[in-house]
C-alpha angles and dihedrals in degrees: 000000000000124000130181094260090054091048091051092049089049092052092053089064092061120101096251092193088079090066103033109124096004122134129219139202122201131201123182130190127188136010136015088258090061091049091050090050095048091049089053090050086053094051093050093051090045089058087056094055100270117138126203114245123240119234109291096018122121117248130215093202127034120193120188118187108201140209130206106182092122141010087254089058093051090051090049089051093054091047091050093050093049089047094051092048091051097045093045108039114193094013120139102253120208121183124191139152133078100319089048090055096046097041105023098145091046092050096043088057094059113112111267098016115132107173134017116191124191130215094279096045101047091079086070095041095134092054093049092047095049092048093048095045090063092055096049113102108171102302125079114266098219089203124160130189114191134146127201120274093255090057098053101114107142125102115210108203120220135181114155144124104201105192094341134103098232126056123236114217119195113213104162140019136193134023137248096199122087105205108190095244100043136092096182096104088054092048102039102027127223125332116288136154148185123253122271089242094054092046092051089050092056092047088051091051088051090054090050086054091056100264117160100175132037125192112206110222139184142124098265105002095179089068091061113140100035091121098036102036090240130124132240092231088055088054090050094049090047092050094048087065097058107115119226097029103103098182138033125186127186112221100210139348126187110235094236089050095050104088119199088239090065091049088052093050093049091051090061101029126122099228112010108106125227090251126115135181111197122177112226103163096184137014091213118092090206091055091045090055091051090051090051090235114167101227136048132223092268092061092046093050090051092056092049095047090046093050091050090047094057097028110029094177096047118131114228124193120192132202111221126181119204131194098026119160110279094025101129122187092264093049090051089051087054090054092048094048092045093052092044091062096041118098095233126135108212139015122213100203123202125183111225115254126198111247121195116245095018121130091234091078087072092062107097105210108088122191113214122235096252092055091049089055092049093050092047093052092051093052092044088054090048089050091055093049089054095045093048093047092051092047090051091060089066099055112125092012131124119243147167114244131190101217122219129200116261122251117227113301096004136098127256111266142176145170135258121231090269094046104260108155113230133184127216114218117234093256090059102037121099134165087235089069096061111120091004126123109230133185110232143168115238125222130180136311126301122240097285099027092245092124144009116252121238113235100191144343112251 
């Protein structure tokens, strides 16, 4: 199994003169895990002398890290590849990620694409790039290197922040569960993970680089330890002891892989924040069965109630999919009513998308696109009601906020321990506050209710 130290040793063996003075452009689609991996690819190339282009500059290397969670995602990937080829004529174009794994031959045939790397091969991206670079002579290579799902064994470590304030630390990859609507196991392979020792080492390095907050990422994080005989709770306890890191957040945990013991530990931990992201997908037990999910609404409700019992101010985000095959109007209403009564703070709503090769295609009841949009809008409106109600409870309170630099034309902002987004007014903002945890007093909402305003620093 690969770890970061092995990857770095592997990179040192490359003829670095190939890359000296080269410039690269990166484009990432999809999840936080993809962004973390792209950032790590960028760091590896930077150590070989490759710089990142500024906007409008021509690149020698283009890397596109793709997603394939929906047909819309596939289309966006193709558009991104065409755009990068057009904007950087003559560049060496590399495509990796889930869409690259699932449709390698199709992607490699796109005009301008030189190299397509699947989920097993991306761990050795620099070696593949170096070898292929020597073979390119003007025309695009159109090469693809992809193994079958069962043969995806490598683990590409990643702990990086790119241009962001927080670090994203990859602890696990792949999934062993074939939900009827999902292609992720085919794209990412089966569950595998790094060791606790190697992950702690990466977190310690992030602290040395000035990191204050780390988001733990993976495909199915609750399955951590399958390949090393360790437990996710053991990892959480080990990371909690990493000095310098003030905050840890867990990107997503399936309800059946979220033990009460972990909730108890997070309630009393030093650095794990009262913030959860728990996929539900449907509030109808019948739809959950059609999806082949491994829990029911009773278990999900128990997890929500227990979190709120031990951490009343916890922020809980929930994934919901609408318009899946088999979701009749009555079953959608079950989902809506179930979520309405749950003490959750935000819904991440995804319209169902047909994916070739998935078992869901055998379910006869099909929801039309207009109905999917209407259902999505209803749940998005419910989500906003819940989020705004939760934010309103914090007006006038004191809070600790990790401040993030402002993007162009916007105010500095940050998040409280329990993930309330706050804005700093211009008279308080200062570049010196970037990546600092400050004690503030909160006021009322900003103009569009997307954040709570900071009244004063304390």
